[in-house]
KOLRO-108629 format. One record per residue: residue in three letters; x, y, z of N, C-alpha, C in turn. Coordinates in steps of 0.1 Angstrom, whole numbers, padded with zeros to 4 digits, always signed. Example, Ala and Ser with C-alpha at 12.3 -4.5 7.8 and 13.67 -1.06 7.14 Angstrom:
Ala+0132-0057+0078+0123-0045+0078+0132-0033+0078Ser+0128-0022+0071+0137-0011+0071+0129+0000+0079
//
This chain:
Met-0244+1321+0691-0257+1328+0689-0268+1319+0692Gln-0278+1323+0700-0290+1316+0703-0300+1317+0692Thr-0308+1307+0689-0318+1308+0679-0328+1319+0683Glu-0331+1327+0673-0341+1338+0675-0355+1332+0675Val-0362+1335+0686-0376+1329+0687-0386+1340+0690Arg-0382+1353+0690-0391+1364+0693-0398+1368+0680Tyr-0412+1367+0681-0420+1370+0669-0416+1383+0662Ser-0414+1393+0671-0412+1407+0665-0398+1408+0658His-0389+1398+0661-0376+1399+0655-0374+1390+0643Leu-0385+1383+0639-0384+1373+0628-0388+1379+0614Thr-0382+1375+0604-0387+1379+0590-0398+1369+0587Pro-0406+1372+0577-0417+1363+0573-0413+1349+0571Ser-0402+1347+0564-0397+1333+0561-0393+1326+0573Glu-0387+1334+0583-0383+1327+0595-0395+1324+0604Leu-0405+1333+0604-0417+1330+0611-0424+1317+0605Arg-0425+1317+0592-0431+1306+0585-0425+1293+0589Arg-0411+1293+0589-0404+1280+0592-0407+1276+0606Arg-0406+1285+0615-0408+1281+0629-0423+1277+0631Arg-0432+1283+0625-0447+1279+0626-0449+1266+0620Glu-0443+1263+0609-0445+1250+0603-0439+1239+0611Glu-0428+1242+0618-0422+1232+0627-0430+1229+0640Ala-0436+1240+0645-0444+1239+0657-0453+1252+0658Pro-0466+1250+0655-0475+1262+0654-0479+1267+0668Ile-0469+1270+0676-0471+1274+0690-0467+1289+0691Ala-0476+1297+0698-0473+1311+0701-0473+1312+0717Tyr-0464+1319+0722-0463+1321+0736-0466+1336+0739Leu-0475+1338+0749-0480+1352+0752-0476+1355+0766Pro-0465+1364+0768-0462+1368+0781-0472+1379+0787Leu-0478+1375+0798-0488+1384+0804-0481+1392+0815Gly-0477+1404+0811-0469+1412+0820-0476+1424+0826Thr-0468+1432+0833-0472+1445+0839-0460+1454+0838Leu-0463+1467+0841-0453+1476+0845-0457+1479+0860Glu-0451+1472+0869-0456+1472+0883-0444+1471+0893Trp-0446+1478+0904-0436+1477+0915-0434+1462+0918His-0421+1458+0918-0417+1445+0922-0406+1446+0932Gly-0408+1454+0943-0397+1457+0952-0387+1467+0947Glu-0378+1471+0955-0367+1480+0951-0357+1473+0943His-0357+1459+0943-0346+1451+0937-0349+1446+0923Leu-0361+1446+0919-0365+1440+0906-0370+1451+0896Pro-0369+1448+0883-0374+1458+0873-0389+1459+0873Leu-0394+1470+0869-0408+1472+0869-0415+1463+0859Gly-0408+1458+0849-0414+1449+0839-0412+1434+0843Ala-0410+1431+0856-0406+1418+0860-0415+1407+0855Asp-0428+1409+0856-0438+1399+0853-0436+1394+0838Gly-0436+1404+0829-0434+1400+0815-0420+1396+0811Leu-0410+1401+0818-0397+1397+0815-0394+1383+0819Gln-0400+1379+0831-0398+1365+0835-0405+1355+0825Ser-0418+1358+0822-0425+1349+0813-0419+1349+0799Ser-0414+1361+0795-0408+1361+0781-0395+1353+0781Gly-0387+1355+0792-0374+1348+0792-0376+1333+0793Phe-0386+1329+0801-0389+1315+0803-0394+1309+0789Phe-0403+1317+0783-0409+1312+0770-0398+1311+0759Gln-0389+1320+0759-0378+1319+0749-0370+1306+0752His-0368+1303+0764-0361+1290+0768-0369+1278+0763Leu-0382+1279+0765-0391+1268+0762-0392+1267+0746Ala-0393+1278+0740-0395+1278+0725-0382+1272+0718Arg-0371+1274+0724-0359+1268+0718-0358+1253+0720Glu-0366+1248+0730-0366+1234+0733-0377+1227+0724Val-0389+1233+0724-0400+1226+0717-0405+1232+0705Gly-0401+1245+0702-0405+1252+0690-0415+1263+0693Gly-0418+1270+0682-0428+1281+0684-0421+1295+0685Val-0429+1305+0687-0424+1319+0688-0430+1326+0700Val-0423+1336+0705-0427+1343+0717-0431+1357+0713Leu-0443+1361+0717-0449+1374+0714-0443+1385+0723Pro-0444+1397+0720-0440+1408+0729-0449+1407+0742Met-0444+1413+0752-0452+1413+0765-0464+1422+0764Leu-0475+1416+0769-0487+1424+0770-0487+1430+0784Phe-0484+1443+0785-0481+1449+0799-0493+1455+0806Leu-0505+1455+0799-0517+1459+0805-0525+1447+0811Gly-0531+1449+0823-0538+1437+0829-0547+1441+0840Pro-0555+1431+0844-0564+1434+0855-0558+1432+0869Asp-0565+1436+0879-0560+1434+0893-0570+1439+0903Ile-0568+1436+0915-0577+1441+0926-0576+1456+0927Thr-0587+1463+0929-0587+1477+0930-0594+1482+0943Ala-0591+1494+0947-0597+1501+0958-0597+1516+0956Val-0607+1522+0961-0608+1537+0960-0606+1543+0974His-0597+1553+0975-0595+1559+0988-0593+1574+0986Asp-0600+1582+0993-0599+1597+0991-0601+1601+0977Gly-0610+1594+0970-0613+1597+0956-0603+1593+0946Arg-0593+1585+0950-0582+1580+0941-0583+1565+0939Glu-0580+1560+0927-0580+1546+0925-0566+1540+0928Phe-0566+1529+0935-0554+1522+0937-0556+1507+0932Tyr-0545+1500+0929-0546+1487+0924-0534+1478+0928Gly-0536+1465+0928-0525+1456+0930-0518+1458+0943Met-0505+1458+0943-0497+1460+0955-0500+1473+0962Asp-0505+1483+0955-0510+1495+0962-0519+1492+0973Val-0527+1481+0971-0537+1477+0981-0532+1466+0990Val-0528+1455+0984-0525+1443+0992-0511+1445+0999Gly-0503+1454+0994-0490+1456+1000-0490+1464+1013Phe-0501+1469+1017-0503+1477+1029-0514+1472+1037Pro-0513+1459+1043-0523+1454+1051-0526+1462+1063Asp-0539+1464+1066-0543+1472+1078-0539+1487+1077Gln-0537+1491+1065-0533+1505+1063-0541+1510+1050Pro-0542+1523+1049-0548+1528+1036-0539+1525+1024Pro-0545+1523+1013-0536+1520+1001-0527+1532+0998Gln-0516+1528+0992-0506+1538+0988-0500+1535+0974Gln-0499+1546+0966-0494+1544+0953-0479+1540+0953Leu-0476+1529+0947-0462+1524+0946-0456+1529+0933Glu-0444+1533+0934-0437+1539+0922-0436+1530+0910Gly-0440+1536+0899-0439+1529+0886-0450+1520+0881Ser-0460+1517+0890-0471+1508+0886-0480+1516+0876Ala-0481+1510+0864-0489+1517+0853-0493+1506+0843Tyr-0504+1499+0847-0508+1488+0839-0522+1484+0840His-0530+1489+0849-0543+1484+0852-0553+1488+0841Ile-0561+1478+0837-0573+1480+0829-0584+1471+0834Pro-0597+1475+0832-0608+1467+0836-0608+1453+0831Asp-0613+1444+0838-0613+1430+0834-0619+1428+0820Gln-0630+1434+0817-0636+1432+0804-0627+1437+0792Ile-0620+1448+0794-0611+1453+0784-0600+1443+0782Phe-0594+1438+0793-0584+1428+0792-0589+1416+0784Asp-0601+1411+0787-0606+1400+0780-0607+1402+0765Gln-0612+1414+0762-0613+1417+0748-0599+1418+0741Leu-0590+1424+0748-0576+1425+0742-0570+1412+0740Val-0571+1402+0749-0566+1389+0747-0573+1381+0737Glu-0587+1382+0737-0594+1375+0726-0591+1380+0712Gln-0589+1393+0710-0585+1398+0697-0571+1393+0694Thr-0562+1393+0704-0549+1388+0701-0549+1373+0697Leu-0557+1365+0703-0558+1351+0700-0564+1349+0685Lys-0574+1358+0682-0579+1357+0668-0569+1360+0658Gln-0560+1370+0661-0550+1373+0651-0539+1362+0650Leu-0537+1355+0661-0527+1344+0661-0533+1333+0653Arg-0546+1330+0655-0552+1319+0647-0552+1323+0632Arg-0555+1335+0629-0554+1340+0615-0540+1338+0609Ala-0530+1340+0618-0516+1339+0613-0511+1324+0612Gly-0520+1315+0616-0517+1301+0614-0513+1293+0626Phe-0514+1299+0638-0510+1292+0650-0522+1284+0655Arg-0518+1272+0661-0529+1263+0666-0528+1262+0681Val-0517+1265+0688-0515+1264+0702-0510+1277+0707Val-0516+1282+0719-0511+1294+0725-0509+1291+0740Met-0497+1294+0745-0495+1293+0759-0492+1307+0765Ala-0499+1311+0776-0498+1324+0782-0494+1322+0796His-0486+1331+0802-0482+1331+0816-0477+1345+0820Gly-0476+1347+0833-0470+1359+0838-0478+1365+0850His-0483+1377+0849-0490+1384+0860-0502+1375+0865Gly-0502+1373+0878-0512+1364+0884-0526+1367+0880Pro-0532+1379+0882-0545+1382+0879-0548+1380+0864Ser-0538+1383+0856-0540+1381+0841-0541+1366+0838Ile-0533+1357+0844-0534+1343+0842-0548+1338+0846His-0553+1343+0857-0566+1338+0862-0577+1342+0852Arg-0577+1354+0847-0587+1358+0837-0585+1349+0824Phe-0573+1347+0820-0571+1339+0808-0576+1325+0810Thr-0573+1319+0822-0577+1305+0824-0593+1304+0825Glu-0599+1314+0830-0614+1314+0831-0620+1312+0817His-0614+1318+0807-0620+1319+0793-0615+1308+0784Ile-0606+1299+0789-0600+1289+0780-0611+1281+0773Pro-0621+1275+0780-0631+1267+0773-0638+1274+0762Arg-0642+1286+0764-0649+1294+0754-0640+1297+0743Trp-0628+1302+0746-0619+1306+0735-0615+1294+0726Glu-0612+1283+0733-0608+1271+0725-0619+1267+0715Gln-0631+1268+0720-0642+1264+0711-0645+1274+0700Gln-0645+1286+0703-0648+1297+0694-0636+1299+0683Leu-0624+1297+0688-0613+1301+0679-0605+1289+0674Asn-0609+1277+0678-0603+1264+0673-0588+1265+0676Leu-0585+1268+0689-0571+1268+0694-0570+1259+0706Arg-0558+1254+0709-0555+1248+0722-0548+1258+0730Leu-0553+1261+0742-0548+1271+0751-0542+1265+0764Phe-0531+1271+0768-0525+1266+0781-0519+1278+0788Thr-0516+1275+0801-0507+1284+0809-0496+1275+0814Ala-0485+1282+0819-0474+1274+0824-0477+1268+0837Trp-0489+1270+0842-0494+1262+0854-0500+1249+0850Ser-0503+1247+0837-0510+1235+0832-0503+1222+0836Gly-0510+1213+0842-0505+1200+0845-0494+1200+0856Glu-0494+1211+0864-0483+1212+0874-0485+1202+0885Asp-0474+1197+0890-0474+1188+0901-0467+1194+0913Ala-0466+1186+0924-0460+1191+0936-0445+1189+0937Ala-0439+1183+0926-0425+1180+0927-0416+1192+0927Met-0420+1203+0922-0412+1215+0921-0421+1228+0922Pro-0416+1238+0929-0424+1251+0929-0427+1255+0915Gly-0438+1262+0914-0443+1267+0901-0435+1279+0896Leu-0440+1286+0886-0433+1298+0880-0441+1310+0883Gln-0435+1320+0889-0441+1333+0892-0452+1331+0902Thr-0449+1324+0913-0459+1320+0923-0460+1330+0935Asp-0451+1340+0935-0452+1350+0946-0451+1364+0940His-0448+1374+0947-0447+1387+0942-0433+1393+0946Ala-0424+1393+0938-0410+1399+0940-0403+1392+0951Ala-0408+1380+0955-0401+1373+0966-0392+1363+0961Ala-0389+1352+0968-0379+1342+0964-0381+1336+0950Asn-0393+1333+0947-0396+1326+0934-0393+1336+0922Glu-0399+1347+0922-0397+1357+0911-0383+1362+0911Thr-0377+1365+0922-0364+1370+0923-0354+1360+0917Ser-0356+1347+0921-0347+1336+0916-0348+1335+0900Leu-0360+1336+0895-0362+1335+0881-0355+1347+0874Thr-0357+1359+0879-0350+1371+0873-0335+1370+0874Met-0330+1365+0886-0316+1363+0887-0310+1355+0877Phe-0317+1344+0873-0312+1335+0863-0314+1341+0849Leu-0325+1346+0846-0328+1350+0832-0322+1364+0829Tyr-0322+1373+0839-0317+1387+0837-0309+1391+0848Pro-0297+1385+0851-0289+1388+0863-0286+1403+0864His-0284+1410+0853-0280+1424+0853-0291+1433+0857Leu-0303+1428+0858-0315+1436+0862-0318+1435+0877Val-0312+1426+0884-0315+1424+0898-0305+1432+0907His-0311+1440+0916-0302+1448+0925-0306+1445+0940Met-0300+1434+0945-0303+1430+0958-0298+1440+0968Glu-0288+1448+0964-0282+1458+0973-0292+1469+0976Asn-0303+1470+0969-0313+1480+0972-0322+1477+0983Leu-0321+1464+0988-0330+1460+0999-0322+1462+1012Asp-0330+1465+1023-0325+1467+1036-0319+1454+1041Asn-0307+1454+1047-0301+1442+1053-0307+1438+1066Asp-0315+1446+1072-0321+1442+1085-0332+1432+1082Pro-0330+1420+1088-0340+1409+1085-0354+1413+1092Asn-0354+1422+1101-0366+1426+1108-0374+1436+1100Thr-0368+1442+1089-0375+1451+1081-0379+1444+1068Trp-0393+1443+1067-0398+1435+1055-0397+1444+1043Pro-0392+1439+1031-0391+1447+1019-0405+1451+1014Leu-0407+1464+1011-0419+1470+1007-0424+1463+0994Gly-0437+1459+0994-0443+1454+0982-0438+1440+0978Val-0433+1432+0987-0428+1419+0985-0438+1409+0992Ala-0442+1399+0985-0451+1389+0991-0446+1375+0988Gly-0442+1368+0999-0437+1354+0997-0425+1352+1006Arg-0417+1342+1003-0405+1340+1010-0395+1351+1008Asp-0388+1355+1018-0379+1366+1018-0368+1364+1007Pro-0367+1372+0997-0357+1370+0986-0343+1372+0991Arg-0341+1379+1002-0327+1382+1007-0321+1369+1012Phe-0329+1359+1016-0323+1347+1022-0327+1334+1014His-0336+1335+1005-0341+1323+0998-0340+1324+0983Ala-0335+1335+0977-0334+1336+0962-0320+1333+0958Ser-0319+1327+0946-0306+1325+0940-0308+1322+0925Ala-0298+1325+0917-0298+1322+0903-0299+1307+0900Glu-0292+1300+0909-0292+1285+0908-0306+1279+0909His-0314+1285+0919-0328+1280+0920-0336+1284+0908Gly-0334+1297+0903-0341+1301+0891-0338+1292+0879Gln-0325+1288+0877-0322+1279+0866-0329+1266+0868Glu-0329+1261+0880-0336+1248+0883-0351+1249+0879Leu-0357+1260+0883-0371+1261+0879-0373+1262+0864Val-0365+1270+0857-0367+1271+0843-0365+1258+0836Glu-0354+1251+0839-0351+1238+0833-0362+1227+0836Tyr-0366+1226+0848-0376+1217+0852-0389+1219+0844His-0394+1232+0844-0407+1234+0838-0406+1235+0823Ser-0395+1238+0818-0393+1237+0803-0395+1222+0798His-0388+1213+0805-0390+1199+0801-0404+1194+0803Arg-0410+1198+0815-0424+1194+0818-0434+1199+0807Leu-0433+1212+0804-0442+1218+0795-0439+1214+0780Ala-0427+1210+0777-0424+1205+0764-0431+1193+0761Val-0433+1184+0770-0441+1172+0769-0455+1175+0766Leu-0461+1184+0774-0474+1189+0772-0477+1194+0759Leu-0468+1203+0754-0470+1209+0741-0468+1200+0729Arg-0458+1191+0730-0456+1181+0719-0469+1172+0718Asn-0474+1168+0730-0486+1160+0729-0498+1168+0723Ala-0499+1180+0726-0510+1188+0720-0508+1189+0705Ile-0496+1191+0700-0494+1192+0685-0497+1178+0679Lys-0493+1167+0685-0497+1154+0680-0512+1152+0679Glu-0519+1156+0689-0534+1155+0689-0540+1163+0677Leu-0534+1175+0674-0540+1183+0664-0537+1177+0650Gln-0526+1169+0649-0522+1163+0636-0530+1150+0633Arg-0537+1145+0643-0545+1132+0640-0556+1134+0631
//
């Protein structure tokens, strides 16, 4: 049995013990969004949650439920709003609604939602919060780190923090080799490569990055998770030491 690290699954005494050992909360910034025919619609939050659970078992802390609402690029066509891969997934074409995407909120609402979440975490006794997941959500989060750290007396990080060139990052494409490899390792039963066209000349719809049919593997996903878990464990342990001085 693996150690339970999900906030929603802990009793108060279990939460208290984990917080006292390491007052870290992990916030998966997800979506319900098209990630190709081969990945689940919750891929963003599932990847970040799965990675955070791995990291929390190494360094301590608890993992929050996925925040599935988030910002993204938008466009209006024929009186309808489109966002995310609806827009960028169809270069030189009118936007088209991709099946299952249901997550977009305006930037300002997202900012308010995250800020209130951070306030509640500080109230609950946490001192460090790491967020990661959906690209536009991470960018908005990162923009506000200086202000939120000062206002809320928190240390805030993303899983991009301190990244070097030795290894590819986490969730650096859209449903391509990086995200597919992570999902293959963390949730192998949710990946359906058979849903993709075998023809290498037919590009998978709504996929951006290296072709997952030829460059994704569970082994690479495991390599990414283990490398970044060790890297970020050092970052987080140092942050806790600084807070204790």
